[in-house]
N, C-alpha and C positions, 0 to 999 in steps of 0.2 A: 867327213859325213857321218851320219848315224851308223850304228852297228848293223841294222837290218839292210840298209843300202849296201854297205860294204860286203855283206855276206851274199846277197843276191847278185851283185856285180861279179864277185869271185865265182859264184856258181855259173853264171853265164859264160865267163871266160873259160872255166874248167870244162864245161860241156863243149864249147867251141873247139877246144884243143883235143880233149880226151874222149869226147862222146862216142866216136865211132868204135873205139877200142873197149871202153868200159861200159857203154850204154849210158843214156842220159841221167838215169837215177844216180848211179854211183859217181859219175863224173860231176854231177851237180853238188852232191854232198861233199866230195873231196874239194872242189873248188870253193864252196862256201867256208870250209874250215881254213883253207889257205888264205882266202881273202880276209879272214878275221885276224890272222896271226899278227900283223903289225901293231894292232891296237892292244896287244897283251902288254905293251910297255906301261899301261896304266897301273899294272900290278908291281912294278918295280918301286921299292920304297924310296920316298923323297925326304930330304931333311925338313922340308916345310912346304907351306901352300904356294909360295912364289916359285920354288924350284919345280914343283908338280905342274904348275901352269905353264911355265916356259919350257919344261923339259918334254912335255908330250909332243908326239910327232917328231921325235929326234932320230937317233940312229936306226931304229926299226923301220922308219919310213924313208930311209935313204936308198935310192936305187943302186947306189954303189955297194952298200952293205948288203942289200938284198941279192945282188949278183954273186957276192962272195958266199952268201948263205945258201944259194940255190942248189949246189951239188949236195950238201948235207941233207937238206930237206927232200931233194929229189931222190936220193938213195933210200930214204925212209919210205917214200911213196912207192918206189919200185918194189920194195919188200912187202908192202901191203897188197898191191895189186899185181898178180903174176902176169897179167896181159901186157904190163909195161916192161917186163924184163928184157925183151928184145927191142925196146924203143926208149932207150935211155934219153936220148936227145929230146924226144917228145915229152917225156916226163919233166925234164929239166925246163923245157919252154913252158910247160903249164905252170910249174911252180913260179917261175920268174914273172910270167905275165900276171898271175893272180896277185902276187905281192906288189908288183910295180903299178898295176892299175889302181890298187888301193891308194898308194902314195900320190899318184898323179891326180886322182879324184879329190883327195884331201887338199891338194895344192890349189884346186879351183875355189876353195872357200877362203874366207878372210883370216882365218886363224893362223895359217902359215904351216909349212911343212919343210923340214930340212932335206930336200930332195938330193942334194949332192954332198952331204956330209960324208967324210971329213974334208973333201977337196974345197968346198965352199961351206962356210959355217952358217951363213944367214938363211932364214926360211924363205921359201917361194909362197906367195899368196896372191892368187889372181882375184879373189873376192867376187866372182861372178855368179856363184850359186850359194844359196843359204844352206846351212848344215843339214836341214831336212827339207826336201823338196819332193812331194808326191809325184809330180809329173815326170821327174827323172826316174824315180824308183819303181813306179807301177809297171812299166813294160818289163823290167827285169824280174820283178816279183812274179808277174804272169807266167813268164817262161820258166821260172824256177819251180812253181807249183806244178806246171805241166810236166816238167822233167821228173819230178818225184813220182808221177804216175805212169811214166813212159819207160818201159823196160828195155826197149831196143831203139836203135837209130832208124828213123824213117825220113823219107824226103819231106813229108809234111812238117815234121818237127824241125828239120833243118831250116825250112823256109821261115817258120815262126821264129826260130832263134835269130836268124839273120835279120828279120825285120825289128825284133825287139832290141837287139844290140844296136842296130842302125838308128832307131828312134831315140834311144837314150844318149848315143853319142852326138846325134844331130842337136839334141836339146842343149848339150854342153856348148856346142858351137853357137847356137842361138843365144845363149847367155852372155857370151863374149860380145856378140854383136849388139845386144841390148845394152850392155854396160857401156860400150863405146858411144852409142847414140845418146844415152842419158848424160854421160860425161861431157859430150860436146855441147849439149843443150845447157847443162849447168854452168859450164865455162862462159857461155855467151851471156846467160842471165846475170852471173856475178860480175862480169866485166861491165855490163850495162849499169849495174847498180854501184859501180866504183869500188867494188871490193877486190882488193889485190891480195888474195889469199896466198899463203906460203905453200900449202899443200892441200890436195883434195882426195878424198876417199869416196868411192862409189860402190855400193854394195846393196843387194836386194833386201827388201823387207821379208819377214818370215814367210816361208813356204811358197814362194813364187818368183818369177822373173819379169813381171809386168809392172811393178811398183817398187821404186828404189829410194834408198836413203843416200843422201850426199852429206858428207861432213867436210866443211872447209875451214882450215885453220887461217885465222886472220889476226895476227899480232897476239894480244892477250885475251882473245875470245875465239870462239868457234861457232860456226853456223850449222844448223841442221836444215837441210831442204829435203822434201819428199816429192818425187816427180814420177809420173807414169811414163812408160815408154812411148805410148801414143797419146796424142791429145795435146792441146796448147794451153794457153792461159798462164796466169801467175801460179807458181807453186806455193805451198805453205812453207814458210821459213821462220826459223827461231834462232835467237842468238843467246849465248851463254858465256860468262867468264871462264877462262880455261885454267886459271890459277898458275900459269906458267912461271910467274915471278917467284913462286915458291920453289921452283926447281933449283935455283941457286943455293937455297937454304938446305937442300937435300944432297948437295955434292958430297960424295964419300959414303952415302948410305947404300950399302950393297943391294937391298931389295929394290930401291928406287932405280938404280942404274940398270939392273937386269930387266925390270919391267919397262922402263923407258925405251931401252934398246929393242926389246921384243915388240913393243907397241908401235914402233917406227914413228914416234912423235905423236900419235893420235891418242892422247891421254888428257885427263883432267885431274887437277889436284885441288883438293878442298880441305879447309880447316874446320873441323867440327866444333860445336860448342864446348866439348870437354877437352879441347886442345889436340885431339888426334888429327893427324894428316892422312888423308884418304886418297888413294890413287884409283882411278876408274879408267878402264880401257874403253875408249870411244867406239871401237870397231864392232863390238859384239853387244847386242841389246840396244833398246831404245831409251833415250832420256826420260826419266831418271833411272830406269831399270836396267842398268848395265849388268851384263852376265858376270863380269869379273871386277870386284872392288876389293881393295886390300887396305887396311890400316897399317902404315909402314913407319910412322914416327909420331912424336908428341911434342907439342910446344909448351914449355913451362910458362909460368906467369911472368918471368923476367924476360921472355922472348927467345930463349935458347931452344933450339930444336934437337931432339935426341932420337936415335933410332929405337924402335921397340920391336919385339919379336913379331914378324908379319902375321896377320890375321885376316882370312878372307871373310868378308861381310855378306851375310845373307841378304837377299833382296827379292822382292816379288818379280816373277817373270814378266808380267804385263801390268799396265795401269788400267784403271777403269775406262771403259769406252774404246779400248784399243781394238777389240774384235770387230765391232760395228764399223769403226773407222777403216780398218783394213779391208773388210768385205766390200764396203762402199767403194773404196778406191779401186778394187779389182773389177768392179762393175763400171768403172768410168767416172765415178762421182768422188772427186778428190776434195776432201773436207779438211778444215783445220783439225789438228790432233788435240783432243781435249786435255790430255796430260801436259801439253806444252803451251797452252793458251796464253799464260802470263809472260812467256818469252817471245811471243810472236812479233815479227817485224815485217815491214813491206819492202820487197825488193823493187822499188820504183823511185824515180827521181834521180838526182845526181849521185846520192850515196845512201846506201841503207843505214838506218839508225845504228849508231855504235852503242856498245855496252861497256860502261865503265867498270873496271875491276873493283871488287868490294874493298871497303877500307881495311887497311892492315894486311893486304894480301902478300906483301913482301916480308922478308925476315925481320923479326923483332918488331 
C-alpha cells in the first residue's frame, strides 16, 4: 500500500498497544515511524531496474525477519520512552505488530510480499485491494489526526480508535468477499463463452472495491474483463495477443526469467518496431498503460534475439477517458473502455472471437 496508509495503520496499531502508557500522541508518532520502516528497503541499492522491481517487499517485509528484528528495535524504543522500561514485552509487541501489519496489508495487494522469507521464497499476493484505496485509509487517517491532538488516553478516544480499526479491518474482509464474487461470475461468463483459460487474475480497478479487472490467460492471448460487484448484464471484454511464443526465444535471458517468475505468468511480450522485446506485467495498470514495462532483449535483422541491459520504459498512468469511465462504473453505468475499443469482443455465442497472434511472433 501507499506510504500514507502504512504510516496511519502503524499509528493506529501503536496507539492500540502503547496508548495507555505513552498517551495517544506519542504512541501514534512512534507507531507511524515503525509502520514505515519495512519500506526503507527502497533505499537499498539495486544492480538494475528489474532487480529493484522484483526485490521490493523482500526480507524487510518477512514476518520471520521482523520477528528476529523486534528485540533490537524494541530495545531502542524502550530507551526512547522511559514509560516502557518496565514493559519490555509490551514494547516488543508494539514493534512486531506495527511491522507485521505493514507486511500483511501489502500482501493484500497484487504486487506480492515475501511474507515467509527465507522459509518460503515466493511472494504472497491476494490482490483484493488496490495499492491506494481511500475507503480503507480514511478511518485510520481520522484517528491518527485525532491522536495528534489528544494528549491523554480517554474512553471516548478508545471507542473511536476501536471503531476506526474495526472499520478498516472489515473493509479488507469485504474486499476478499467482493473478489470471490467477481471471480465466480467471471468463471461462469468465460465458461459460457467457451473460453478455457489457463489462469485468471481478479483485482480491483483503481481506488475502489466495487469495480474489478479480470485477466484471463487463454493460449496465446489474454482477455481483459471489467465487472462490477453488483449488477448483471454482459461485461466489457477485450482480447489481446500475449506474445507468449516469444518466451521460448528468451530462454536463458536472466531479466526475463526473473520477471516471468515474479509475474506468475501474467505478462505480455511485444516486439517493437526497432527490434526491442518488451515485457509488460499485466497485473498492475490497465492496457496499454501498464505500470511496469521493461525492454529486456533485441531481435537483430537475422532473427537472433540477444539480451540487452534492462530498461524500464515510461508510460502514462492513464489513457484518455479513463476517469470518466471509472466514475461512471462506480455509479453503476458500466461502459466500454475507450482506450480498449479496438480490442473489444462479445462474450456471447458458442465461443468468444479469437485473436490471432501477430505475424512473426515466434523466434526468427
